[in-house]
C-alpha positions in Angstrom: 35.9 -15.2 2.6 35.7 -12.6 5.4 32.5 -10.7 4.7 33.5 -7.9 7.1 30.5 -8.4 9.4 32.3 -8.9 12.6 30.9 -6.6 15.3 28.3 -5.1 13.0 25.1 -4.4 14.9 22.2 -6.3 13.4 18.4 -6.4 14.0 16.5 -9.3 12.4 12.7 -9.2 12.9 10.4 -12.2 13.2 13.5 -14.4 13.7 12.5 -17.1 16.1 12.1 -19.6 13.2 12.3 -19.9 9.5 14.1 -17.4 7.3 14.5 -14.9 10.1 16.2 -17.5 12.3 18.5 -18.7 9.6 19.5 -15.1 8.8 20.2 -14.3 12.4 22.3 -17.4 12.7 24.4 -16.5 9.6 25.1 -13.1 11.0 26.1 -14.6 14.4 28.5 -17.0 12.6 30.1 -14.0 10.9 30.7 -12.4 14.3 28.0 -9.8 14.3 26.1 -8.6 17.3 22.5 -9.7 16.7 19.1 -8.8 18.1 16.3 -11.3 17.3 12.6 -10.8 17.9 9.2 -12.3 17.6 5.9 -12.4 19.5 6.7 -15.7 21.3 9.2 -15.5 24.2 9.5 -19.2 24.7 10.4 -19.7 21.0 12.9 -16.8 21.3 14.6 -18.3 24.3 15.1 -21.6 22.5 16.3 -19.9 19.3 18.7 -17.7 21.2 20.4 -20.6 22.8 20.5 -22.5 19.5 22.1 -19.6 17.7 24.7 -19.1 20.4 25.5 -22.8 20.5 25.8 -23.1 16.7 27.8 -19.9 16.2 29.9 -19.7 19.3 28.7 -16.1 19.5 27.5 -14.8 22.9 26.5 -11.4 21.6 23.0 -12.4 20.6 20.0 -11.0 22.3 16.2 -11.1 22.0 13.2 -8.8 22.4 9.5 -9.7 22.3 8.0 -7.7 19.4 4.6 -7.9 17.7 5.3 -6.2 14.3 1.7 -4.9 14.1 2.3 -2.8 17.2 4.2 0.4 16.8 5.0 0.5 20.5 6.7 -2.9 20.3 8.7 -1.8 17.3 9.9 1.3 19.2 10.9 -0.9 22.2 12.8 -3.3 19.9 14.9 -0.4 18.6 15.4 0.9 22.2 16.6 -2.5 23.3 18.9 -2.8 20.2 20.5 0.5 20.9 21.1 -0.4 24.5 22.4 -3.9 24.0 24.1 -3.6 20.7 25.3 -0.1 21.0 23.7 1.1 17.8 22.3 -0.2 14.5 24.3 -0.9 11.3 22.0 -3.5 9.6 18.3 -4.1 9.6 16.7 -7.2 8.1 13.0 -6.8 7.9 11.0 -10.1 8.1 7.4 -10.9 9.0 5.1 -13.8 8.5 2.9 -13.9 5.4 -0.7 -12.8 5.4 -3.7 -15.1 5.2 -4.1 -17.1 1.9 -7.1 -16.5 -0.3 -8.2 -15.0 -3.6 -9.9 -11.7 -4.1 -13.4 -13.0 -3.2 -12.2 -14.8 -0.1 -10.5 -12.0 1.8 -12.3 -9.3 3.8 -11.8 -5.7 4.6 -10.4 -6.8 7.9 -7.9 -9.1 6.2 -6.8 -6.3 4.0 -6.3 -4.0 7.0 -4.3 -6.6 9.0 -2.1 -7.5 6.0 -1.3 -3.8 5.3 -0.3 -3.2 8.9 1.7 -6.5 9.2 3.3 -6.8 5.7 3.9 -3.2 4.8 3.4 -0.6 7.5 5.6 -2.6 9.9 8.5 -2.3 7.5 7.8 1.5 7.1 8.0 1.8 10.9 11.3 -0.1 11.3 13.0 1.7 8.5 11.8 5.1 9.8 13.5 4.3 13.1 16.7 2.8 11.6 17.5 5.6 9.0 18.4 8.4 11.4 21.1 6.2 13.1 22.4 5.0 9.7 22.4 8.5 8.3 24.3 9.9 11.2 27.1 7.3 10.9 27.1 7.4 7.1 26.6 3.7 6.9 23.7 1.3 6.8 22.3 -1.8 5.1 18.6 -2.7 5.0 17.2 -5.9 3.5 13.5 -6.4 3.2 12.4 -10.0 2.9 9.5 -10.2 0.5 8.3 -13.0 -1.8 8.8 -14.3 -5.3 5.3 -12.9 -5.9 7.0 -9.6 -6.6 8.1 -11.0 -9.9 5.2 -13.4 -10.7 2.0 -13.3 -8.7 1.0 -16.4 -6.9 -2.6 -17.7 -7.3 -4.6 -17.7 -4.1 -2.3 -15.1 -2.4 -3.9 -11.8 -3.3 -2.8 -10.1 -0.1 0.8 -11.2 -0.4 0.9 -10.3 -4.1 -0.4 -6.8 -3.3 1.7 -5.8 -0.3 4.9 -7.5 -1.2 4.9 -5.5 -4.4 4.3 -2.4 -2.4 7.3 -3.3 -0.4 9.5 -3.3 -3.5 8.3 0.2 -4.4 9.0 1.4 -0.9 12.5 -0.1 -1.0 13.5 1.3 -4.4 12.2 4.8 -3.4 14.1 4.9 -0.1 17.2 3.4 -1.7 17.4 6.3 -4.1 16.8 8.9 -1.4 19.5 7.6 0.9 22.2 6.2 -1.5 24.3 9.3 -0.9 24.5 8.4 2.8 26.1 5.1 2.1 22.8 3.3 3.0 22.1 0.4 0.7 18.6 -1.0 0.6 17.5 -4.2 -1.2 14.6 -6.6 -1.3 15.0 -10.4 -1.4 12.1 -12.7 -2.1 12.2 -16.5 -1.4 10.8 -19.0 -3.8 10.1 -22.4 -2.4 12.4 -22.5 0.6 11.8 -25.2 3.1 10.0 -23.3 5.9 6.9 -23.7 8.0 5.2 -21.1 5.8 5.9 -23.1 2.6 4.7 -26.3 4.2 1.5 -24.5 5.1 1.0 -23.3 1.6 1.8 -26.8 0.2 -0.8 -28.3 2.5 -3.4 -25.8 1.4 -2.7 -26.7 -2.3 -2.8 -30.4 -1.4 -6.2 -30.1 0.3 -7.6 -28.1 -2.6 -6.5 -30.7 -5.1 -7.3 -33.6 -2.8 -3.8 -35.1 -3.2 -1.0 -35.7 -0.8 1.4 -32.9 0.2 4.3 -35.0 -1.2 2.6 -35.0 -4.6 2.3 -31.2 -4.5 6.0 -30.9 -3.6 7.1 -33.2 -6.4 5.1 -31.0 -8.8 6.9 -27.9 -7.7 10.3 -29.6 -7.8 9.7 -30.3 -11.5 9.3 -26.6 -12.0 12.6 -25.8 -10.2 15.6 -26.2 -12.5 17.8 -27.0 -9.5 15.3 -29.8 -8.7 14.7 -29.2 -5.0 13.4 -26.8 -2.5 15.9 -24.3 -1.1 17.3 -24.4 2.5 16.9 -21.4 4.8 20.7 -21.2 5.2 21.0 -20.7 1.4 18.6 -17.8 1.5 20.4 -16.3 4.5 23.8 -16.4 2.7 22.4 -13.9 0.1 21.2 -11.5 2.8 24.6 -11.7 4.5 26.3 -10.9 1.2 24.1 -7.8 0.6 24.9 -6.5 4.0 28.6 -7.2 3.8 31.7 -5.4 2.7 31.5 -7.4 -0.5 28.5 -5.3 -1.5 29.3 -1.6 -1.9 27.3 -0.8 -5.0 24.1 -2.8 -5.2 21.1 -0.9 -4.0 17.4 -0.5 -4.9 17.3 -4.1 -6.3 14.6 -6.7 -6.0 16.1 -10.2 -6.0 14.5 -13.6 -5.9 16.1 -16.7 -4.5 14.1 -19.6 -6.1 16.5 -22.0 -7.8 15.5 -20.6 -11.2 11.8 -21.4 -10.8 10.4 -18.1 -12.2 12.1 -18.8 -15.5 10.6 -22.2 -15.6 7.1 -20.7 -15.1 
């Protein structure tokens, strides 16, 4: 199926690895022009070549961007406008905040998590919307977490700011629907990424068991019976940004193999 993404101009933030990388690769495979970003230039260079090699698409570029720095975000959009020729699609992604319950996290942790996991999305959307409004077309997908549907123990910061992200997305979706700008939120369940491995290891250490035992326990809660692959998650984002989606906006979806129902 042709998703109609050829030559669409796409920014994917925090995309040198994990879900961001898988998403950027999927857009590149569909023939889009893609700008990837992260804080680590060495990782970006490797990812850039990997995406080009696996997609046959040479219109992939990178920019160094720390999502906690407004100046970096502004530079990202300047580079995207110069190299891509504009902005049609924005996929917001950023690493999760530190783990911990309410008693474990500090005021500093709260501040960092707000800037990283909510304010950064506000800043990117603020820069993207004028371009999308002018051309009467735009797609924004904000990557969140399954915690927007069911809070996760020991992740108070993620639970708080990911839910705020959903409220932000729904509000803006209503404001800009008349401009043919569709905005949705997609949260991963247990997708096999470095972040999930980190969380599984934390759980294993806390329970004093092996990480394999923790993973088997989660698999029993997932009706599909396994962790998801980043490419499976990326397929959903590509659909939401494609010509196949012309009417879905303001939604908060979870890609988790049915786990929330099992909970």
